[in-house]
C-alpha positions as CSV (number, residue, x, y, z in Angstrom):
1,X,1.3,-15.5,-2.1
2,X,0.1,-14.3,1.3
3,X,-1.1,-10.8,1.8
4,X,-0.8,-9.8,5.4
5,X,-1.9,-6.8,7.4
6,X,0.9,-5.2,9.5
7,X,0.5,-5.6,13.3
8,X,2.1,-6.4,16.7
9,X,0.3,-7.3,19.9
10,X,2.0,-6.6,23.3
11,X,5.5,-8.3,23.2
12,X,4.5,-11.0,20.7
13,X,4.1,-10.9,17.0
14,X,0.5,-11.1,15.7
15,X,-0.2,-12.6,12.3
16,X,-1.7,-9.5,10.8
17,X,0.1,-6.8,8.8
18,X,-2.5,-4.1,8.1
19,X,-2.2,-0.3,8.3
20,X,-4.0,2.9,7.2
21,X,-3.9,6.6,6.3
22,X,-4.1,9.9,8.1
23,X,-4.8,13.4,7.5
24,X,-4.2,17.0,8.5
25,X,-5.3,20.3,7.1
26,X,-2.0,22.0,6.5
27,X,0.5,21.1,3.8
28,X,4.1,20.3,4.6
29,X,5.6,19.5,8.0
30,X,3.9,21.2,10.9
31,X,6.6,21.0,13.6
32,X,5.6,23.5,16.3
33,X,7.9,26.4,17.2
34,X,7.0,26.0,20.9
35,X,7.8,22.2,21.0
36,X,10.6,21.9,18.5
37,X,12.0,25.3,17.5
38,X,15.1,23.9,15.9
39,X,13.1,21.7,13.5
40,X,10.7,24.5,12.6
41,X,13.4,27.1,12.1
42,X,15.4,24.6,9.9
43,X,12.3,23.9,7.8
44,X,11.5,27.6,7.3
45,X,15.1,28.4,6.3
46,X,15.8,25.3,4.3
47,X,12.7,24.1,2.5
48,X,13.1,20.6,1.0
49,X,12.5,20.5,-2.8
50,X,11.6,17.3,-4.6
51,X,14.7,16.3,-6.6
52,X,14.5,15.1,-10.2
53,X,17.2,12.5,-9.4
54,X,17.6,10.0,-6.5
55,X,18.6,11.9,-3.3
56,X,22.0,11.2,-1.9
57,X,20.5,10.7,1.5
58,X,17.0,10.8,3.2
59,X,18.5,11.9,6.5
60,X,17.4,15.5,6.2
61,X,13.7,14.7,5.7
62,X,13.9,11.9,8.3
63,X,15.3,14.3,10.9
64,X,12.4,16.6,10.3
65,X,9.5,14.2,10.3
66,X,10.6,11.4,12.7
67,X,9.4,13.3,15.9
68,X,5.9,13.2,14.6
69,X,5.7,9.4,14.3
70,X,4.7,7.3,17.3
71,X,4.4,3.7,18.4
72,X,0.9,2.6,19.5
73,X,0.4,0.1,22.3
74,X,-3.0,-1.3,23.1
75,X,-4.5,-3.5,25.9
76,X,-7.6,-5.3,24.6
77,X,-10.9,-5.6,26.4
78,X,-12.7,-8.8,27.0
79,X,-14.9,-8.3,23.9
80,X,-12.0,-9.1,21.6
81,X,-12.1,-12.5,20.0
82,X,-10.1,-15.2,21.7
83,X,-6.6,-16.0,20.5
84,X,-5.5,-19.3,19.0
85,X,-2.2,-20.8,17.9
86,X,-3.0,-21.5,14.3
87,X,-0.6,-20.2,11.7
88,X,-1.2,-18.5,8.4
89,X,-3.3,-15.5,7.5
90,X,-6.4,-16.8,9.2
91,X,-4.7,-17.5,12.5
92,X,-3.7,-15.3,15.4
93,X,-4.1,-11.6,15.1
94,X,-6.7,-11.6,12.3
95,X,-9.7,-11.1,14.5
96,X,-9.6,-7.3,14.3
97,X,-8.8,-7.0,10.6
98,X,-11.6,-6.0,8.3
99,X,-13.5,-9.1,7.0
100,X,-12.7,-8.3,3.4
101,X,-9.0,-8.2,4.2
102,X,-9.2,-11.6,6.0
103,X,-10.8,-13.0,2.8
104,X,-8.0,-11.4,0.8
105,X,-5.3,-13.0,3.0
106,X,-6.9,-16.4,2.5
107,X,-7.2,-15.9,-1.2
108,X,-3.5,-15.2,-1.6
109,X,-2.2,-17.7,1.0
110,X,0.0,-20.7,0.1
111,X,-2.6,-23.5,0.2
112,X,-4.3,-21.6,3.0
113,X,-1.0,-21.4,5.1
114,X,1.3,-18.6,5.9
115,X,5.1,-18.5,5.9
116,X,7.4,-20.4,8.3
117,X,7.9,-17.7,10.9
118,X,8.4,-20.1,13.8
119,X,8.2,-18.5,17.2
120,X,7.9,-14.9,16.3
121,X,10.7,-14.9,13.8
122,X,11.0,-12.5,10.9
123,X,8.9,-14.7,8.6
124,X,5.8,-13.5,10.4
125,X,3.3,-15.4,8.3
126,X,3.9,-18.3,10.6
127,X,2.9,-19.2,14.1
128,X,3.1,-16.5,16.8
129,X,4.3,-17.2,20.3
130,X,1.7,-17.7,23.1
131,X,1.0,-14.7,25.3
132,X,0.6,-14.6,29.0
133,X,-1.9,-12.4,30.9
134,X,-3.5,-9.3,29.4
135,X,-3.7,-9.5,25.6
136,X,-2.5,-6.5,23.6
137,X,-1.6,-5.1,20.2
138,X,1.1,-2.8,18.9
139,X,1.3,-0.7,15.7
140,X,2.3,2.7,14.4
141,X,0.7,6.1,14.1
142,X,1.5,9.7,13.5
143,X,0.6,13.0,15.1
144,X,-1.4,15.4,12.9
145,X,-1.8,18.4,15.2
146,X,0.0,20.3,18.0
147,X,-2.7,19.3,20.5
148,X,-2.0,15.6,20.0
149,X,-4.4,14.0,17.5
150,X,-2.9,10.8,16.2
151,X,-3.9,8.6,13.2
152,X,-3.5,4.8,13.2
153,X,-5.4,1.8,12.0
154,X,-8.8,0.7,13.2
155,X,-7.6,-2.8,13.6
156,X,-4.8,-1.7,15.9
157,X,-7.2,-0.1,18.4
158,X,-10.3,-2.2,17.9
159,X,-11.6,-3.5,21.2
160,X,-9.0,-1.3,23.0
161,X,-9.3,-1.2,26.8
162,X,-6.4,1.3,27.1
163,X,-4.2,3.0,24.5
164,X,-0.7,4.4,24.9
165,X,1.7,6.1,22.4
166,X,5.4,6.2,22.6
167,X,7.0,9.4,21.1
168,X,10.4,9.6,19.4
169,X,11.9,11.0,22.6
170,X,10.8,7.8,24.4
171,X,8.0,9.4,26.4
172,X,5.0,7.1,26.8
173,X,1.7,8.9,27.1
174,X,-2.0,7.9,27.5
175,X,-4.3,8.3,24.6
176,X,-8.1,7.8,23.9
177,X,-9.9,6.7,20.9
178,X,-11.8,9.6,19.3
179,X,-13.4,7.6,16.4
180,X,-13.0,4.6,14.1
181,X,-14.0,3.8,10.6
182,X,-13.8,0.1,9.8
183,X,-14.6,0.6,6.1
184,X,-11.2,2.3,5.6
185,X,-9.5,0.8,8.6
186,X,-8.7,4.2,10.0
187,X,-8.9,5.4,13.6
188,X,-8.2,8.8,15.3
189,X,-6.6,9.0,18.8
190,X,-6.0,12.0,21.1
191,X,-3.1,12.1,23.4
192,X,-4.5,13.1,26.8
193,X,-1.2,14.4,28.5
194,X,1.2,17.1,27.6
195,X,1.7,19.1,24.5
196,X,2.3,20.9,22.3
197,X,3.6,18.1,20.1
198,X,5.6,17.9,16.9
199,X,3.3,16.9,14.0
200,X,3.3,16.1,10.3
201,X,0.8,16.8,7.6
202,X,-0.8,15.1,4.6
203,X,0.2,15.9,1.1
204,X,-2.4,17.8,-0.9
205,X,-1.2,16.2,-4.2
206,X,-1.0,12.6,-5.2
207,X,2.4,11.1,-5.7
208,X,3.4,9.9,-9.2
209,X,4.4,6.4,-10.0
210,X,8.2,6.3,-9.6
211,X,8.4,9.0,-6.9
212,X,10.7,8.3,-3.9
213,X,9.0,7.6,-0.6
214,X,10.1,7.1,3.0
215,X,8.2,4.9,5.5
216,X,8.7,5.3,9.3
217,X,7.1,3.0,11.9
218,X,7.3,0.4,14.6
219,X,7.9,-3.0,12.9
220,X,8.3,-5.9,15.3
221,X,8.2,-3.4,18.2
222,X,11.4,-1.7,16.9
223,X,10.2,1.9,17.0
224,X,11.6,4.7,14.8
225,X,12.5,2.3,11.9
226,X,13.0,4.0,8.5
227,X,12.8,2.4,5.1
228,X,12.7,3.9,1.6
229,X,11.5,3.0,-1.9
230,X,9.3,4.3,-4.7
231,X,5.6,4.4,-5.5
232,X,5.2,1.3,-7.7
233,X,1.6,1.8,-8.8
234,X,-1.6,3.7,-7.9
235,X,-5.3,2.8,-7.7
236,X,-4.8,-0.8,-6.5
237,X,-8.0,-2.6,-5.4
238,X,-6.9,-5.5,-3.2
239,X,-10.3,-6.4,-1.8
240,X,-9.6,-5.0,1.6
241,X,-12.7,-2.8,1.7
242,X,-15.4,-1.1,-0.4
243,X,-13.4,2.0,-1.1
244,X,-10.0,0.5,-2.0
245,X,-7.7,2.9,-3.9
246,X,-4.3,1.9,-2.6
247,X,-0.9,3.2,-3.4
248,X,1.5,0.3,-4.0
249,X,5.0,1.0,-2.7
250,X,8.2,-1.1,-2.5
251,X,9.6,0.4,0.7
252,X,10.1,-2.6,3.1
253,X,7.0,-2.8,5.4
254,X,6.6,-5.4,8.1
255,X,4.3,-6.2,11.0
256,X,4.0,-3.3,13.4
257,X,4.0,-0.7,10.6
258,X,0.2,-0.6,10.8
259,X,-0.9,3.0,10.9
260,X,2.5,4.3,10.1
261,X,3.1,7.1,7.5
262,X,4.7,7.0,4.1
263,X,6.3,10.4,3.3
264,X,7.4,12.0,0.1
265,X,10.8,13.6,0.0
266,X,9.2,16.9,0.9
267,X,8.2,15.5,4.3
268,X,4.4,15.2,3.6
269,X,2.4,12.1,4.3
270,X,1.3,10.6,1.0
271,X,-0.1,7.4,2.5
272,X,-0.5,5.1,5.5
273,X,1.0,1.6,5.2
274,X,-1.9,-0.9,5.1
275,X,-1.0,-4.4,3.8
276,X,1.8,-6.4,2.3
277,X,1.8,-9.3,-0.2
278,X,4.3,-12.0,0.7
279,X,4.8,-15.7,0.3
280,X,6.9,-16.0,3.4
281,X,5.4,-13.4,5.8
282,X,8.3,-11.0,5.3
283,X,8.6,-8.0,3.1
284,X,9.1,-8.7,-0.6
285,X,8.6,-5.2,-1.8
286,X,4.8,-5.3,-2.3
287,X,3.2,-3.0,0.2
288,X,-0.1,-1.0,0.0
289,X,-0.9,2.4,1.5
290,X,-4.2,4.3,1.6
291,X,-3.7,7.6,-0.2
292,X,-3.7,10.9,1.7
293,X,-6.8,12.2,-0.1
294,X,-8.9,9.4,1.3
295,X,-7.5,9.8,4.8
296,X,-8.1,13.5,4.9
297,X,-11.8,13.1,4.3
298,X,-12.2,10.3,6.9
299,X,-10.1,12.0,9.6
300,X,-11.8,15.3,9.3
301,X,-15.2,13.6,10.1
302,X,-13.7,11.5,12.9
303,X,-12.3,14.7,14.5
304,X,-15.6,16.6,14.1
305,X,-18.1,13.9,14.9
306,X,-16.3,10.8,16.1
307,X,-17.8,8.8,13.2
308,X,-18.0,8.9,9.4
309,X,-21.3,9.6,7.6
310,X,-21.3,8.7,3.9
311,X,-23.5,9.8,1.1
312,X,-25.9,7.3,-0.4
313,X,-27.2,7.2,-4.0
314,X,-29.1,3.9,-3.9
315,X,-28.0,2.2,-7.1
316,X,-26.5,-1.1,-7.9
317,X,-23.8,-0.5,-10.5
318,X,-21.2,-2.3,-12.5
319,X,-18.3,-1.3,-14.7
320,X,-18.8,-0.6,-18.4
321,X,-16.7,-3.2,-20.1
322,X,-15.8,-3.2,-23.8
323,X,-18.4,-5.8,-24.5
324,X,-21.0,-3.8,-22.6
325,X,-20.0,-0.7,-24.4
326,X,-20.5,-2.5,-27.7
327,X,-23.8,-3.7,-26.5
328,X,-24.9,-0.2,-25.7
329,X,-23.4,1.3,-28.8
330,X,-20.9,3.4,-26.9
331,X,-17.6,4.5,-28.3
332,X,-15.6,4.1,-25.0
333,X,-15.8,1.6,-22.1
334,X,-16.1,4.2,-19.4
335,X,-18.7,5.0,-16.7
336,X,-20.8,3.2,-14.2
337,X,-23.8,1.1,-15.5
338,X,-26.9,1.2,-13.4
339,X,-28.2,-2.3,-12.8
340,X,-31.0,-1.2,-10.5
341,X,-32.2,1.9,-8.7
342,X,-33.6,0.8,-5.3
343,X,-37.2,2.1,-4.8
344,X,-37.5,5.1,-2.6
345,X,-33.8,6.0,-2.7
346,X,-32.3,9.3,-3.9
347,X,-31.4,7.7,-7.3
348,X,-35.0,6.5,-7.9
349,X,-36.5,9.9,-6.8
350,X,-34.2,11.6,-9.3
351,X,-35.4,9.3,-12.1
352,X,-32.4,7.1,-12.6
353,X,-33.2,3.8,-14.3
354,X,-31.7,0.5,-15.1
355,X,-29.5,0.8,-18.1
356,X,-28.4,4.4,-17.5
357,X,-24.6,5.0,-17.7
358,X,-23.4,7.5,-15.1
359,X,-20.5,9.5,-16.7
360,X,-19.7,12.2,-14.2
361,X,-20.4,13.5,-10.7
362,X,-20.4,17.3,-10.3
363,X,-18.4,17.5,-13.5
364,X,-15.8,15.0,-12.4
365,X,-15.5,12.1,-14.9
366,X,-16.4,8.6,-13.6
367,X,-14.2,5.9,-15.1
368,X,-15.8,2.9,-13.5
369,X,-18.3,1.7,-10.8
370,X,-15.7,1.7,-8.0
371,X,-14.9,5.3,-8.7
372,X,-18.6,6.2,-8.5
373,X,-18.8,4.5,-5.1
374,X,-15.8,6.3,-3.8
375,X,-17.0,9.8,-5.0
376,X,-20.5,9.4,-3.5
377,X,-19.1,8.0,-0.2
378,X,-16.8,10.9,0.0
379,X,-19.8,13.3,0.2
380,X,-22.0,13.9,3.2
381,X,-25.6,13.0,3.4
382,X,-27.8,15.9,2.3
383,X,-25.3,17.0,-0.3
384,X,-26.7,17.9,-3.7
385,X,-24.8,16.5,-6.7
386,X,-25.3,16.7,-10.4
387,X,-25.0,13.5,-12.3
388,X,-24.4,13.3,-16.0
389,X,-25.6,10.1,-17.6
390,X,-26.4,8.4,-20.9
391,X,-29.8,6.8,-21.5
392,X,-30.4,5.0,-24.8
393,X,-27.5,6.9,-26.3
394,X,-28.7,10.3,-25.3
395,X,-27.0,12.5,-22.7
396,X,-29.0,13.9,-19.7
397,X,-28.4,15.2,-16.2
398,X,-30.1,14.8,-12.8
399,X,-29.7,16.7,-9.6
400,X,-29.7,14.3,-6.6
401,X,-29.8,15.0,-2.9
402,X,-27.8,12.2,-1.3
403,X,-29.2,10.2,1.6
404,X,-27.2,8.5,4.4
405,X,-25.4,5.2,3.7
406,X,-27.2,2.4,5.5
407,X,-25.1,0.6,8.1
408,X,-25.9,-2.8,6.6
409,X,-26.3,-2.5,2.9
410,X,-27.7,-5.5,1.1
411,X,-25.1,-8.0,0.1
412,X,-24.8,-9.3,-3.4
413,X,-25.5,-12.9,-4.0
414,X,-24.7,-15.6,-6.5
415,X,-27.1,-17.7,-8.6
416,X,-28.7,-21.1,-8.2
417,X,-29.5,-24.0,-10.4
418,X,-32.6,-25.2,-12.3
419,X,-33.6,-27.7,-15.1
420,X,-34.3,-27.7,-19.0
421,X,-36.6,-26.6,-21.9
422,X,-36.6,-25.1,-25.3
423,X,-33.5,-23.2,-26.3
424,X,-31.6,-20.6,-28.2
425,X,-28.3,-22.1,-29.2
426,X,-27.0,-18.9,-30.5
427,X,-25.9,-17.9,-27.0
428,X,-25.6,-21.4,-25.7
429,X,-28.8,-21.2,-23.6
430,X,-31.9,-23.2,-23.1
431,X,-34.8,-20.9,-22.1
432,X,-38.4,-21.0,-20.9
433,X,-40.9,-18.4,-19.8
434,X,-40.3,-17.7,-16.1
435,X,-44.0,-17.8,-15.4
436,X,-44.4,-21.3,-16.8
437,X,-41.6,-22.8,-14.7
438,X,-42.5,-21.2,-11.4
439,X,-39.6,-18.7,-11.5
440,X,-41.7,-15.6,-11.2
441,X,-44.0,-13.4,-13.2
442,X,-41.4,-11.6,-15.4
443,X,-38.6,-12.5,-17.7
444,X,-37.2,-15.7,-19.3
445,X,-35.7,-18.4,-17.1
446,X,-32.3,-20.0,-18.0
447,X,-32.9,-23.7,-17.8
448,X,-29.6,-25.0,-19.2
449,X,-26.3,-23.5,-20.2
450,X,-23.8,-24.8,-22.8
451,X,-20.5,-24.6,-20.8
452,X,-18.6,-23.8,-24.1
453,X,-21.1,-21.1,-25.2
454,X,-20.7,-17.3,-25.1
455,X,-23.3,-16.9,-22.3
456,X,-21.4,-19.3,-20.0
457,X,-18.2,-17.4,-20.6
458,X,-20.0,-14.3,-19.1
459,X,-21.2,-16.1,-16.0
460,X,-24.8,-16.8,-16.9
461,X,-26.0,-19.9,-15.0
462,X,-29.0,-22.1,-14.7
463,X,-31.7,-20.4,-12.5
464,X,-30.9,-16.9,-13.7
465,X,-33.7,-14.9,-15.1
466,X,-33.2,-12.7,-18.3
467,X,-35.3,-9.6,-17.7
468,X,-34.5,-7.7,-20.9
469,X,-32.3,-7.9,-24.0
470,X,-30.9,-4.9,-25.8
471,X,-33.0,-2.6,-23.6
472,X,-36.4,-4.3,-24.2
473,X,-38.1,-6.5,-21.7
474,X,-38.7,-10.1,-22.6
475,X,-41.1,-12.8,-21.4
476,X,-40.6,-15.5,-24.1
477,X,-37.6,-17.3,-25.6
478,X,-38.8,-16.1,-29.0
479,X,-38.5,-12.5,-27.9
480,X,-34.9,-13.1,-26.8
481,X,-34.1,-14.5,-30.2
482,X,-35.8,-11.5,-31.9
483,X,-33.8,-9.0,-29.9
484,X,-30.6,-10.9,-30.7
485,X,-31.4,-10.8,-34.5
486,X,-32.1,-7.1,-34.2
487,X,-28.8,-6.5,-32.5
488,X,-26.9,-8.5,-35.2
489,X,-28.7,-6.6,-38.0
490,X,-27.7,-3.3,-36.5
491,X,-24.0,-4.3,-36.5
492,X,-23.6,-4.9,-32.8
493,X,-20.7,-7.1,-31.7
494,X,-22.4,-8.0,-28.4
495,X,-25.9,-8.0,-27.0
496,X,-26.6,-6.5,-23.5
497,X,-28.9,-8.4,-21.2
498,X,-30.2,-7.6,-17.8
499,X,-30.1,-10.7,-15.7
500,X,-31.5,-11.5,-12.2
501,X,-30.1,-14.2,-10.0
502,X,-32.2,-16.4,-7.7
503,X,-31.3,-14.1,-4.8
504,X,-32.8,-11.2,-6.6
505,X,-29.6,-9.4,-7.5
506,X,-29.7,-7.9,-11.0
507,X,-26.7,-7.2,-13.2
508,X,-26.0,-6.4,-16.9
509,X,-24.2,-8.9,-19.0
510,X,-22.8,-8.2,-22.4
511,X,-22.6,-11.5,-24.4
512,X,-20.6,-11.6,-27.6
513,X,-22.8,-12.5,-30.6
514,X,-22.0,-15.9,-32.1
515,X,-23.1,-15.6,-35.7
516,X,-22.1,-19.2,-36.4
517,X,-25.0,-20.2,-34.3
């Protein structure tokens, strides 16, 4: 299955189908009295109520919101990567997509290839036609204010030399890029001519799974195209970026819908169409949209500052799985487990330590590590937050003043390989003191792993260093065995170990106890 971002360039189809979200402060549809009095008067006299049954027609809501949706046309500058004629998700049109999304497309491709689109046919996973002259891109967007602010995707306007938007009344106007945020693939434009303009607004409430939605955009350059469907799921993480929290919808989305809005039946934007999953390159009813809440926060900052500044806590975290919860003696597998607090960061200054489980931020519950990342990133540097956490089974709180997220955070790495020594077969590991095998001054080195053992099932590899077991540091294989016996005698189903890879990345691993030895 190929997941493709939605996107068109000039008069030719690009091989990307990505889109994003937008935001505005007011709720409902903000069609201005000056620009479109008929729309505004109709809305005030006949408010649209969400039906409890399928509507007989979407025409009323489409009539009201369609003037606020635009087609976006871009001419690219010379810094854009060169085009090629290769097909599939890694071919033409992918150069401006976020790197995580490119990786996602490859991962879901059909043996690394896209669909059989031919020369720009509807199966757009295939080869795109060659372009002549100035390279360009096309996508969708929507106006969020009467003075002409427009939201679209970052990948649509990345490397833009000039930008134009075409309104529903067929006027084509110049626009400039106000700001971009690659991490969420959002961009904010400003129309430089004319006004006031009809505009639409973000919903202040999240849609429910099963709610009807309407998507409007510029697929294949065919502006003003309307499709409908339902919200199929929420909270999807497709690997497109560090803050994934997509809505999944089944309204047909195709290339060129990038940056276009998805509306609820009340005419509010609930998401921006971002990616599709497809084995052929065409819509198969699996589309993803960034939720309005995320977009609102990003667009507010882009409008004020031209860039997004995110809060920074300074911890490496991972989800609390059932095995980890058993290893920590927790009743529920919830929260974000701190692997490591970077020295000198806000987390370290507040006293957070490896093994702490963060349960809430400012009273809002944290279900997993991804949710913690999104909440912290949604706050500005300098903000003070109260974290509630568990340490050794006891609840505590810490007040943290957030720093600014570094531009190039350290990447996580994998692990390397080593050789053998004395072992602890209970976990399927052969271990040796790290100091005796040249693997550092602390911990116990993993020299060999039984591929059928419980440790291998949790991803422990040769070359890893076990730093502590069940909350206590270890330096000898015998200490590892002792901690395991202690965990067994206390009735634990799993033992929690803190493990460091050869690249220095630490993580917690909960290994099920194999009492059969």
